[in-house]
Z-matrix of the N, CA and C atoms (Angstrom, degrees):
N
C 1 1.441
C 2 1.544 1 110.70
N 3 1.269 2 118.49 1 -49.69
C 4 1.416 3 125.41 2 -176.59
C 5 1.527 4 106.46 3 -62.21
N 6 1.199 5 121.52 4 -41.60
C 7 1.411 6 132.40 5 -179.63
C 8 1.571 7 109.66 6 -60.42
N 9 1.236 8 115.09 7 -45.63
C 10 1.466 9 125.00 8 175.80
C 11 1.637 10 109.69 9 -60.99
N 12 1.241 11 113.16 10 -46.50
C 13 1.554 12 117.38 11 -178.99
C 14 1.506 13 106.80 12 -67.09
N 15 1.257 14 120.60 13 -37.85
C 16 1.616 15 119.99 14 -177.62
C 17 1.461 16 105.07 15 -67.83
N 18 1.329 17 120.64 16 -45.55
C 19 1.468 18 123.89 17 -177.33
C 20 1.511 19 111.34 18 -61.68
N 21 1.408 20 114.38 19 -42.79
C 22 1.458 21 116.95 20 175.77
C 23 1.435 22 114.88 21 -63.49
N 24 1.336 23 114.50 22 -45.51
C 25 1.540 24 122.79 23 177.62
C 26 1.507 25 106.51 24 -57.79
N 27 1.265 26 121.26 25 -48.04
C 28 1.434 27 126.29 26 -178.17
C 29 1.523 28 111.92 27 -59.75
N 30 1.314 29 116.44 28 -41.33
C 31 1.582 30 118.79 29 179.75
C 32 1.521 31 107.13 30 -77.62
N 33 1.343 32 119.74 31 -46.27
C 34 1.524 33 122.39 32 -170.55
C 35 1.561 34 111.78 33 -70.81
N 36 1.354 35 113.49 34 -38.03
C 37 1.650 36 112.63 35 -179.87
C 38 1.477 37 115.60 36 -53.55
N 39 1.268 38 123.03 37 -49.39
C 40 1.399 39 122.74 38 -176.85
C 41 1.536 40 113.49 39 -61.60
N 42 1.412 41 115.79 40 -35.11
C 43 1.479 42 123.37 41 179.91
C 44 1.556 43 107.61 42 -68.58
N 45 1.237 44 117.42 43 -48.44
C 46 1.401 45 126.56 44 177.32
C 47 1.574 46 111.84 45 -55.36
N 48 1.250 47 113.42 46 -51.17
C 49 1.459 48 119.08 47 177.92
C 50 1.427 49 115.06 48 -65.52
N 51 1.302 50 120.67 49 -39.01
C 52 1.426 51 122.20 50 174.10
C 53 1.535 52 114.07 51 -63.04
N 54 1.363 53 117.17 52 -40.09
C 55 1.415 54 122.71 53 176.44
C 56 1.536 55 110.86 54 -70.50
N 57 1.202 56 121.13 55 -32.01
C 58 1.455 57 122.39 56 170.79
C 59 1.415 58 115.18 57 -69.31
N 60 1.303 59 119.89 58 -44.16
C 61 1.450 60 122.80 59 176.21
C 62 1.549 61 109.79 60 -67.00
N 63 1.249 62 125.22 61 -31.54
C 64 1.426 63 127.96 62 172.84
C 65 1.550 64 109.63 63 -62.26
N 66 1.334 65 118.10 64 -47.71
C 67 1.375 66 120.73 65 -178.28
C 68 1.641 67 113.13 66 -70.45
N 69 1.318 68 112.26 67 -32.69
C 70 1.447 69 113.14 68 174.01
C 71 1.578 70 112.69 69 -66.87
N 72 1.370 71 114.61 70 -41.26
C 73 1.414 72 119.09 71 172.29
C 74 1.539 73 116.51 72 -57.14
N 75 1.352 74 114.69 73 -42.00
C 76 1.492 75 118.82 74 174.25
C 77 1.471 76 113.11 75 -65.11
N 78 1.358 77 116.10 76 -39.60
C 79 1.509 78 117.83 77 -178.91
C 80 1.584 79 106.26 78 -61.52
N 81 1.365 80 112.65 79 -49.01
C 82 1.588 81 115.15 80 -172.94
C 83 1.532 82 106.05 81 -62.51
N 84 1.300 83 122.38 82 -39.86
C 85 1.423 84 120.20 83 -176.11
C 86 1.612 85 111.63 84 -64.60
N 87 1.324 86 113.55 85 -39.00
C 88 1.484 87 117.88 86 179.21
C 89 1.536 88 107.50 87 -71.51
N 90 1.289 89 123.10 88 -35.35
C 91 1.475 90 120.98 89 178.47
C 92 1.487 91 110.15 90 -69.36
N 93 1.349 92 120.39 91 -28.27
C 94 1.455 93 124.94 92 179.99
C 95 1.443 94 108.72 93 -69.97
N 96 1.457 95 114.95 94 -39.65
C 97 1.480 96 121.40 95 179.15
C 98 1.440 97 109.65 96 -66.45
N 99 1.309 98 119.25 97 -38.52
C 100 1.544 99 122.80 98 -178.12
C 101 1.560 100 107.63 99 -72.83
N 102 1.250 101 117.62 100 -42.80
C 103 1.496 102 119.95 101 176.23
C 104 1.535 103 112.74 102 -60.16
N 105 1.300 104 113.07 103 -41.34
C 106 1.474 105 119.31 104 178.15
C 107 1.503 106 110.12 105 -62.50
N 108 1.305 107 117.85 106 -47.90
C 109 1.464 108 120.24 107 -179.76
C 110 1.505 109 110.86 108 -67.10
N 111 1.228 110 120.24 109 -39.01
C 112 1.528 111 120.16 110 172.50
C 113 1.463 112 113.34 111 -59.32
N 114 1.252 113 118.62 112 -45.97
C 115 1.510 114 120.83 113 -177.08
C 116 1.523 115 107.13 114 -67.33
N 117 1.293 116 119.41 115 -44.92
C 118 1.502 117 120.09 116 174.97
C 119 1.494 118 110.96 117 -55.00
N 120 1.252 119 120.22 118 -45.54
C 121 1.512 120 122.05 119 -176.44
C 122 1.493 121 107.52 120 -69.73
N 123 1.290 122 122.06 121 -43.34
C 124 1.435 123 120.55 122 -178.07
C 125 1.579 124 108.35 123 -68.16
N 126 1.356 125 118.73 124 -34.58
C 127 1.362 126 116.69 125 179.17
C 128 1.560 127 112.02 126 -68.50
N 129 1.232 128 118.38 127 -35.33
C 130 1.527 129 128.21 128 176.28
C 131 1.452 130 107.27 129 -59.05
N 132 1.494 131 119.49 130 -51.39
C 133 1.448 132 122.33 131 -172.03
C 134 1.612 133 107.06 132 -69.63
N 135 1.321 134 117.18 133 -38.34
C 136 1.460 135 118.25 134 172.92
C 137 1.428 136 113.15 135 -63.94
N 138 1.309 137 125.34 136 -34.03
C 139 1.473 138 126.81 137 -179.22
C 140 1.601 139 104.57 138 -67.50
N 141 1.389 140 118.42 139 -44.48
C 142 1.499 141 121.87 140 -179.35
C 143 1.548 142 106.31 141 -58.16
N 144 1.313 143 118.92 142 -50.65
C 145 1.492 144 121.72 143 -174.88
C 146 1.604 145 107.45 144 -66.37
N 147 1.236 146 122.90 145 -43.31
C 148 1.426 147 126.94 146 179.09
C 149 1.613 148 107.76 147 -57.86
N 150 1.351 149 115.88 148 -51.31
C 151 1.483 150 116.47 149 173.90
C 152 1.533 151 116.03 150 -55.48
N 153 1.291 152 114.84 151 -43.38
C 154 1.472 153 114.22 152 -177.34
C 155 1.552 154 110.64 153 -70.47
N 156 1.428 155 120.40 154 -36.63
C 157 1.366 156 122.54 155 172.14
C 158 1.555 157 108.59 156 -56.64
N 159 1.341 158 120.15 157 -54.66
C 160 1.415 159 126.22 158 -176.52
C 161 1.552 160 113.30 159 -51.80
N 162 1.473 161 109.48 160 -50.36
C 163 1.480 162 114.23 161 -179.75
C 164 1.537 163 113.08 162 -59.54
N 165 1.400 164 109.02 163 -49.68
C 166 1.556 165 110.07 164 -175.79
C 167 1.559 166 112.02 165 -62.38
N 168 1.320 167 115.55 166 -45.33
C 169 1.606 168 112.50 167 -166.58
C 170 1.610 169 103.13 168 -87.45
N 171 1.243 170 124.46 169 -22.93
C 172 1.461 171 116.40 170 173.92
C 173 1.481 172 110.79 171 -67.59
N 174 1.378 173 116.16 172 -38.22
C 175 1.524 174 121.99 173 176.87
C 176 1.533 175 109.09 174 -59.47
N 177 1.325 176 117.41 175 -36.54
C 178 1.460 177 122.20 176 -179.79
C 179 1.475 178 114.25 177 -76.13
N 180 1.371 179 115.77 178 -30.18
C 181 1.392 180 122.39 179 179.87
C 182 1.553 181 112.68 180 86.24
N 183 1.342 182 118.23 181 -2.15
C 184 1.419 183 121.78 182 173.06
C 185 1.533 184 105.50 183 -151.67
N 186 1.490 185 110.48 184 165.64
C 187 1.415 186 116.96 185 -179.59
C 188 1.499 187 112.28 186 -139.60
N 189 1.387 188 118.48 187 134.62
C 190 1.472 189 120.46 188 179.09
C 191 1.714 190 108.27 189 -62.40
N 192 1.268 191 108.59 190 147.89
C 193 1.528 192 113.69 191 176.93
C 194 1.494 193 114.20 192 -54.12
N 195 1.284 194 121.37 193 -36.61
C 196 1.446 195 126.10 194 178.46
C 197 1.513 196 114.17 195 -62.93
N 198 1.365 197 110.94 196 -41.61
C 199 1.460 198 120.31 197 178.22
C 200 1.505 199 111.88 198 -71.40
N 201 1.343 200 115.88 199 -38.98
C 202 1.411 201 122.12 200 177.89
C 203 1.584 202 110.45 201 -58.13
N 204 1.477 203 111.10 202 -46.98
C 205 1.364 204 114.55 203 -177.07
C 206 1.547 205 113.35 204 -67.36
N 207 1.384 206 113.50 205 -37.84
C 208 1.485 207 119.09 206 176.53
C 209 1.591 208 110.26 207 -62.38
N 210 1.227 209 116.93 208 -42.44
C 211 1.496 210 123.46 209 176.56
C 212 1.479 211 111.24 210 -55.00
N 213 1.462 212 115.15 211 -53.34
C 214 1.398 213 117.25 212 -178.69
C 215 1.521 214 117.04 213 -67.51
N 216 1.365 215 116.40 214 -29.09
C 217 1.520 216 117.95 215 176.07
C 218 1.590 217 105.79 216 -73.57
N 219 1.311 218 120.04 217 -41.70
C 220 1.498 219 118.79 218 -178.73
C 221 1.607 220 105.95 219 -64.12
N 222 1.328 221 115.84 220 -40.84
C 223 1.435 222 117.87 221 -176.81
C 224 1.493 223 110.31 222 -60.29
N 225 1.325 224 116.89 223 -44.87
C 226 1.566 225 122.88 224 176.50
C 227 1.383 226 110.27 225 -53.85
N 228 1.381 227 117.22 226 -53.36
C 229 1.563 228 119.61 227 -176.61
C 230 1.486 229 107.82 228 -65.45
N 231 1.398 230 121.94 229 -38.83
C 232 1.381 231 117.90 230 179.73
C 233 1.504 232 110.43 231 -66.82
N 234 1.330 233 123.08 232 -39.28
C 235 1.355 234 124.56 233 -178.29
C 236 1.565 235 111.53 234 -64.65
N 237 1.380 236 113.54 235 -42.00
C 238 1.557 237 119.76 236 -178.67
C 239 1.554 238 105.29 237 -67.95
N 240 1.327 239 125.46 238 -20.20
C 241 1.394 240 123.56 239 -178.50
C 242 1.562 241 106.88 240 -89.51
N 243 1.358 242 118.57 241 -2.77
C 244 1.474 243 120.98 242 170.44
C 245 1.482 244 108.83 243 109.27
N 246 1.299 245 119.54 244 4.92
C 247 1.455 246 123.23 245 176.53
C 248 1.572 247 114.75 246 -79.14
N 249 1.335 248 120.31 247 139.71
C 250 1.353 249 125.22 248 172.61
C 251 1.444 250 113.05 249 -156.76
N 252 1.356 251 120.81 250 -142.37
C 253 1.406 252 122.92 251 175.76
C 254 1.492 253 113.05 252 75.30
N 255 1.388 254 113.01 253 -121.74
C 256 1.459 255 119.18 254 -169.05
C 257 1.595 256 110.17 255 -67.51
N 258 1.345 257 115.21 256 -29.35
C 259 1.513 258 115.78 257 178.24
C 260 1.416 259 109.43 258 -67.01
N 261 1.340 260 121.21 259 -36.22
C 262 1.590 261 120.98 260 175.23
C 263 1.424 262 108.55 261 -52.28
N 264 1.329 263 119.42 262 -46.31
C 265 1.477 264 123.15 263 -177.60
C 266 1.520 265 108.36 264 -60.65
N 267 1.381 266 116.55 265 -44.32
C 268 1.490 267 117.96 266 -174.18
C 269 1.463 268 106.82 267 -67.32
N 270 1.356 269 122.00 268 -36.82
C 271 1.369 270 127.17 269 176.74
C 272 1.590 271 112.67 270 -50.44
N 273 1.426 272 107.58 271 -48.15
C 274 1.466 273 114.59 272 179.98
C 275 1.469 274 109.15 273 -59.54
N 276 1.387 275 116.34 274 -47.02
C 277 1.418 276 121.31 275 -178.40
C 278 1.565 277 115.51 276 -56.69
N 279 1.429 278 110.33 277 -35.91
C 280 1.377 279 118.51 278 -176.41
C 281 1.607 280 108.40 279 -72.30
N 282 1.318 281 113.71 280 -37.31
C 283 1.351 282 120.74 281 178.13
C 284 1.625 283 116.87 282 -63.77
N 285 1.314 284 111.10 283 -24.32
C 286 1.416 285 121.15 284 179.92
C 287 1.610 286 114.88 285 -83.77
N 288 1.395 287 113.57 286 -13.03
C 289 1.437 288 121.55 287 -178.77
C 290 1.512 289 110.92 288 -68.03
N 291 1.322 290 116.60 289 155.32
C 292 1.420 291 121.38 290 171.26
C 293 1.523 292 111.96 291 -69.76
N 294 1.257 293 123.80 292 122.75
C 295 1.424 294 127.99 293 179.63
C 296 1.396 295 113.27 294 -85.11
N 297 1.403 296 116.02 295 117.64
C 298 1.483 297 117.57 296 -179.41
C 299 1.448 298 108.74 297 -78.23
N 300 1.278 299 120.03 298 133.64
C 301 1.544 300 124.68 299 176.09
C 302 1.524 301 106.76 300 -86.15
N 303 1.322 302 111.75 301 171.84
C 304 1.416 303 120.21 302 -177.49
C 305 1.590 304 115.35 303 -60.03
N 306 1.276 305 113.75 304 -36.22
C 307 1.523 306 119.92 305 179.96
C 308 1.480 307 110.93 306 -64.83
N 309 1.338 308 118.28 307 -35.99
C 310 1.455 309 121.64 308 -179.38
C 311 1.424 310 118.19 309 -96.54
N 312 1.396 311 120.51 310 1.08
C 313 1.455 312 126.67 311 -177.14
C 314 1.588 313 108.28 312 -81.79
């Protein structure tokens, strides 16, 4: 009986481990897809907000310090997610605006 259990264990263990590894690989691939979609969505939302800030404050010719700080933090997150291009140009234009200080806000 003991020999039968050892043989069964020896045969079954690799099958169970292979199935488990397959399941883990499948889970990781699905998590990667979800993270990718979340990152893409976050990047698109940041781009929309960055464009709105850019359009609003370049039209005004100045930007409050809180808005400047928000823009830069959003740009940093956008850039770290892989975004660049036209928003980098917008960042340069925002940096050239007159920065309103607390007294004049």
